[in-house]
PLY file of the C-alpha trace (Angstrom):
ply
format ascii 1.0
element vertex 314
property float x
property float y
property float z
element edge 313
property int vertex1
property int vertex2
end_header
-19.67 92.67 92.46
-18.55 92.98 88.79
-20.27 90.85 86.18
-18.56 87.92 84.48
-19.95 87.23 81.03
-20.35 83.77 79.54
-18.20 82.85 76.58
-20.02 81.83 73.44
-23.63 82.34 72.38
-26.88 81.48 74.09
-30.23 81.05 72.42
-33.87 81.31 73.44
-37.17 80.16 71.94
-40.20 82.29 72.85
-43.85 81.56 71.99
-46.59 83.74 70.60
-49.33 84.56 73.08
-52.92 85.68 73.12
-54.08 87.91 75.96
-57.51 88.71 77.43
-59.24 85.63 75.91
-62.47 87.61 75.93
-63.47 88.57 79.50
-60.03 88.27 81.15
-58.90 91.80 80.28
-55.24 92.43 81.21
-55.20 89.22 83.28
-55.61 86.02 81.26
-53.28 84.73 78.57
-52.48 81.66 76.51
-49.16 80.53 75.01
-49.38 79.33 71.41
-47.29 76.94 69.33
-45.69 79.58 67.12
-42.19 80.74 68.06
-39.42 83.24 67.56
-35.83 82.04 67.98
-33.13 84.46 69.10
-29.41 83.95 69.77
-27.00 86.41 71.37
-23.38 86.63 72.42
-21.10 89.21 73.97
-18.74 90.96 71.55
-15.94 93.50 71.82
-18.12 96.47 71.00
-21.32 97.80 69.41
-24.69 96.15 68.91
-25.41 94.18 65.73
-28.79 92.59 65.03
-29.80 90.39 62.12
-33.51 89.74 61.49
-34.98 86.94 59.37
-38.67 86.36 58.79
-41.32 88.66 60.25
-40.09 92.25 60.43
-37.02 91.70 58.24
-36.10 94.96 56.55
-38.38 96.91 58.91
-37.06 96.38 62.43
-33.90 98.23 63.52
-30.67 96.26 63.44
-28.87 98.11 66.21
-29.43 98.94 69.87
-32.89 100.31 69.07
-34.16 96.75 68.47
-36.54 95.73 71.27
-34.59 92.57 72.16
-31.42 94.64 72.50
-33.22 97.27 74.58
-34.60 94.60 76.90
-31.12 93.10 77.22
-29.62 96.48 78.11
-32.32 97.06 80.74
-31.62 93.63 82.22
-27.86 94.14 82.32
-28.50 97.38 84.24
-30.47 95.39 86.82
-27.78 92.71 86.94
-25.09 95.29 87.62
-23.16 96.11 84.44
-23.08 96.26 80.65
-21.09 94.06 78.24
-18.83 95.83 75.73
-20.99 94.76 72.80
-23.66 92.35 71.60
-24.44 90.35 68.47
-28.02 89.11 68.01
-29.62 86.80 65.47
-33.43 86.90 65.36
-35.60 84.45 63.42
-39.13 85.80 63.72
-42.34 83.93 63.02
-44.74 85.82 65.29
-46.55 88.48 63.23
-45.74 92.03 64.24
-48.50 94.27 65.68
-51.29 91.72 65.21
-52.27 90.90 68.81
-50.09 87.79 69.14
-47.57 89.09 71.67
-44.62 89.91 69.39
-43.37 92.69 71.66
-43.70 90.54 74.78
-41.80 87.74 73.03
-39.00 90.16 72.19
-38.86 91.47 75.76
-38.88 88.00 77.28
-36.16 86.91 74.85
-34.00 89.89 75.75
-34.33 89.48 79.51
-33.64 85.74 79.41
-30.69 86.11 77.03
-29.09 88.79 79.18
-29.51 86.69 82.31
-28.02 83.65 80.55
-25.00 85.66 79.36
-24.02 86.46 82.96
-22.37 83.53 84.70
-24.33 83.98 87.92
-27.34 85.58 86.24
-30.00 83.27 87.74
-28.70 84.03 91.25
-28.85 87.77 90.59
-32.25 87.63 88.86
-34.52 84.73 89.77
-37.60 83.65 87.83
-40.00 85.79 89.87
-37.79 88.81 89.24
-37.75 88.01 85.50
-41.55 88.14 85.44
-41.57 91.45 87.29
-38.95 92.95 84.98
-40.56 91.80 81.74
-43.95 93.11 82.90
-42.37 96.42 83.89
-40.77 96.82 80.46
-43.95 95.77 78.62
-46.29 97.74 80.88
-48.58 94.82 81.82
-48.13 91.10 82.52
-50.89 89.46 80.47
-48.65 88.52 77.52
-45.27 88.11 79.20
-46.71 85.65 81.72
-47.76 82.97 79.20
-44.64 83.65 77.15
-42.49 82.85 80.17
-44.55 80.15 81.86
-46.42 78.48 79.00
-49.97 77.18 79.03
-52.90 79.19 80.32
-51.91 81.91 82.77
-53.58 84.21 85.25
-51.51 87.32 85.96
-51.96 90.17 88.38
-49.96 93.06 89.81
-49.18 93.69 93.47
-47.29 96.63 95.02
-44.09 94.60 94.57
-44.75 93.95 90.88
-46.30 91.35 88.60
-47.16 87.82 89.62
-48.65 84.93 87.66
-49.66 81.28 87.77
-49.83 78.78 84.92
-52.67 76.27 84.77
-52.91 73.13 82.62
-55.25 73.36 79.64
-57.88 70.69 79.17
-57.21 68.16 76.44
-58.70 68.69 73.02
-58.46 72.48 72.96
-56.72 73.43 69.72
-56.51 77.17 69.06
-57.06 78.60 65.60
-55.90 82.13 64.79
-57.15 84.27 61.93
-54.38 86.72 61.04
-55.10 89.72 58.79
-52.59 91.62 56.69
-53.46 94.85 58.46
-51.68 95.79 61.65
-52.94 97.29 64.87
-51.43 99.30 67.69
-52.08 98.48 71.33
-51.96 102.17 72.25
-54.68 102.96 69.69
-56.85 100.07 70.91
-56.46 101.17 74.53
-57.39 104.75 73.60
-60.78 103.46 72.43
-61.68 102.24 75.93
-63.88 104.37 78.20
-62.64 105.61 81.55
-65.55 103.90 83.35
-67.90 101.03 82.50
-71.34 100.11 83.85
-71.28 98.09 87.05
-73.42 95.39 85.42
-70.85 94.93 82.65
-68.00 94.64 85.15
-69.99 92.13 87.18
-70.74 90.01 84.12
-67.10 89.99 83.07
-65.98 88.90 86.53
-68.32 85.92 86.35
-67.38 85.00 82.77
-63.65 85.27 83.52
-64.07 82.90 86.46
-66.07 80.54 84.25
-63.35 80.73 81.59
-60.76 79.41 84.04
-62.99 76.38 84.62
-63.79 75.95 80.91
-60.17 76.09 79.78
-58.89 73.76 82.46
-61.74 71.30 82.94
-64.86 71.74 80.79
-64.26 73.03 77.24
-67.97 72.64 76.41
-68.49 75.89 78.35
-66.02 77.94 76.30
-68.66 79.75 74.25
-70.51 81.33 77.20
-67.22 81.70 79.10
-65.73 83.98 76.42
-68.46 86.64 76.45
-66.92 90.08 77.03
-68.35 93.52 77.78
-65.25 95.40 78.91
-63.23 96.00 75.75
-64.20 94.23 72.53
-67.34 96.24 71.69
-65.55 99.52 72.36
-62.73 98.56 70.02
-64.97 97.17 67.27
-65.41 100.43 65.29
-61.63 100.62 64.84
-61.39 97.10 63.41
-64.75 96.23 61.82
-63.40 93.21 59.96
-62.22 91.66 63.22
-65.53 92.35 64.94
-67.47 90.84 62.04
-65.35 87.67 62.02
-65.71 87.21 65.78
-69.49 87.56 65.42
-69.62 85.10 62.51
-67.59 82.49 64.37
-69.63 82.84 67.54
-72.83 82.51 65.52
-71.37 79.18 64.34
-70.91 78.14 68.02
-67.15 78.72 68.02
-65.64 80.42 71.09
-63.97 83.30 69.23
-62.47 86.46 70.70
-60.20 89.31 69.72
-56.61 88.22 70.34
-55.06 90.80 72.65
-55.64 94.26 71.21
-56.28 92.75 67.76
-56.71 92.67 64.89
-56.07 88.88 64.97
-59.02 86.70 65.96
-58.50 83.71 68.28
-60.86 80.74 68.15
-60.56 78.22 70.97
-61.43 75.37 68.63
-61.66 74.65 64.94
-64.31 76.33 62.80
-67.05 74.09 61.41
-66.46 72.40 58.07
-67.10 74.80 55.23
-66.69 77.96 57.30
-65.17 80.69 55.11
-63.29 83.53 56.78
-62.58 85.24 53.48
-59.44 86.05 51.56
-58.35 88.78 54.00
-57.35 86.23 56.64
-54.62 83.65 57.01
-55.90 80.74 59.08
-53.33 79.04 61.32
-54.18 76.02 63.43
-51.80 75.96 66.37
-51.21 74.04 69.58
-51.06 75.30 73.15
-47.41 75.81 74.09
-47.07 74.21 77.51
-43.37 74.91 78.17
-43.13 78.64 77.62
-39.75 80.22 76.87
-36.72 77.93 76.78
-33.02 78.80 76.95
-30.03 76.80 75.72
-26.32 77.25 75.00
-24.99 77.57 71.47
-25.98 79.14 68.20
-29.25 78.64 66.38
-29.47 75.35 64.55
-30.56 74.81 60.96
-34.25 74.32 61.82
-34.26 77.32 64.14
-32.95 79.50 61.32
-35.91 78.50 59.13
-38.61 81.21 59.43
-41.38 78.62 59.01
-39.97 75.82 61.17
-41.63 76.69 64.50
-45.39 76.48 64.34
-47.54 75.25 61.49
-49.50 77.61 59.33
-52.35 76.31 57.22
0 1
1 2
2 3
3 4
4 5
5 6
6 7
7 8
8 9
9 10
10 11
11 12
12 13
13 14
14 15
15 16
16 17
17 18
18 19
19 20
20 21
21 22
22 23
23 24
24 25
25 26
26 27
27 28
28 29
29 30
30 31
31 32
32 33
33 34
34 35
35 36
36 37
37 38
38 39
39 40
40 41
41 42
42 43
43 44
44 45
45 46
46 47
47 48
48 49
49 50
50 51
51 52
52 53
53 54
54 55
55 56
56 57
57 58
58 59
59 60
60 61
61 62
62 63
63 64
64 65
65 66
66 67
67 68
68 69
69 70
70 71
71 72
72 73
73 74
74 75
75 76
76 77
77 78
78 79
79 80
80 81
81 82
82 83
83 84
84 85
85 86
86 87
87 88
88 89
89 90
90 91
91 92
92 93
93 94
94 95
95 96
96 97
97 98
98 99
99 100
100 101
101 102
102 103
103 104
104 105
105 106
106 107
107 108
108 109
109 110
110 111
111 112
112 113
113 114
114 115
115 116
116 117
117 118
118 119
119 120
120 121
121 122
122 123
123 124
124 125
125 126
126 127
127 128
128 129
129 130
130 131
131 132
132 133
133 134
134 135
135 136
136 137
137 138
138 139
139 140
140 141
141 142
142 143
143 144
144 145
145 146
146 147
147 148
148 149
149 150
150 151
151 152
152 153
153 154
154 155
155 156
156 157
157 158
158 159
159 160
160 161
161 162
162 163
163 164
164 165
165 166
166 167
167 168
168 169
169 170
170 171
171 172
172 173
173 174
174 175
175 176
176 177
177 178
178 179
179 180
180 181
181 182
182 183
183 184
184 185
185 186
186 187
187 188
188 189
189 190
190 191
191 192
192 193
193 194
194 195
195 196
196 197
197 198
198 199
199 200
200 201
201 202
202 203
203 204
204 205
205 206
206 207
207 208
208 209
209 210
210 211
211 212
212 213
213 214
214 215
215 216
216 217
217 218
218 219
219 220
220 221
221 222
222 223
223 224
224 225
225 226
226 227
227 228
228 229
229 230
230 231
231 232
232 233
233 234
234 235
235 236
236 237
237 238
238 239
239 240
240 241
241 242
242 243
243 244
244 245
245 246
246 247
247 248
248 249
249 250
250 251
251 252
252 253
253 254
254 255
255 256
256 257
257 258
258 259
259 260
260 261
261 262
262 263
263 264
264 265
265 266
266 267
267 268
268 269
269 270
270 271
271 272
272 273
273 274
274 275
275 276
276 277
277 278
278 279
279 280
280 281
281 282
282 283
283 284
284 285
285 286
286 287
287 288
288 289
289 290
290 291
291 292
292 293
293 294
294 295
295 296
296 297
297 298
298 299
299 300
300 301
301 302
302 303
303 304
304 305
305 306
306 307
307 308
308 309
309 310
310 311
311 312
312 313
C-alpha cells in the first residue's frame, strides 16, 4: 500500500545516554537530561540538513547525515521514500565522547520518519522501532535508554533487540566529566580480548545483577555494584586520562565508570566537596531522563533552537 506523508514538520527530542555503567557491558544503559532537538518535513526534492551546536561545520548537511540515513532506512521499511527532506538539528550531546550521540541521531531519524507517514505507527510499532534502531546502531545498549528513558536492560534475541526500562531510585544524580578529546567506539572495541577469564565473567555477572538492585532500590551499594573486569581495564591504555579520573573518583568513594566506550567519565553521584578533576574536563551535573525520546508536531520552538537550552552544564 503506497505511503501517505504528513503535511508540515514534526520534531523529536532525544536524550544523551550512558551505556555499560561499569559491569553491564552491551546490556545496561541510562538516559541523561541532556538533549538534541531535531525537526523534519517532507519537501519536493533533495535532502537539506542544518546543524546548530555540537558538530556544526563538521557534520554533513545532506543525505550522508546520520539522521537522514536513519530516516531513509526507516522509509524503506515503511514501504516508500518521500521526494525530499528538510532537517533542522540542534545538537547538545557531545560527538564521539561516549554519551550516545550516534544512537540519539538514529533514534531521532527513525521516529521522525515514522511520524511523517500518516499510518507510520501501525506499520512500525514501538517494538519494531527498538529492533530497527538497534540494527542500524549495531547494539541496543544506547538506543534502548534513548527510546524508553530511565535505566534500561537490553538484550538481543533471534528476532532482534528487546529492552525493559526500570525506575531509578530517588537521589541519584549523574555527573559526567567530558574531555575535549574524542574517542571511537570501533577503536575501543578493538582493544578488547577475544576471551576473558571465567572468574572475571562470573564477577561481572554478579556485579551487574547487584547494579540493577543498587540503581533501583539501594544506591548505597553503587560503588561495589559498578566494579568491572570485562572492558574498562583493557581500554585504559588507550585513554589514560579517563582511567586515572575513574580511579581518583572511586578512591573518593564515588561510583564512577567509563561512559560507554569513553572517553567521558560517568559518576552516579556528585563528587565530594573540593574534588578537582583538572582543567581537561568539563563537569556537567545532569538528571536522569525518565521519558526518553518524545515526538510532537510542528517546528522547533525558540528554546529548542538554543544549543544550551536542554540540559544544564556546570
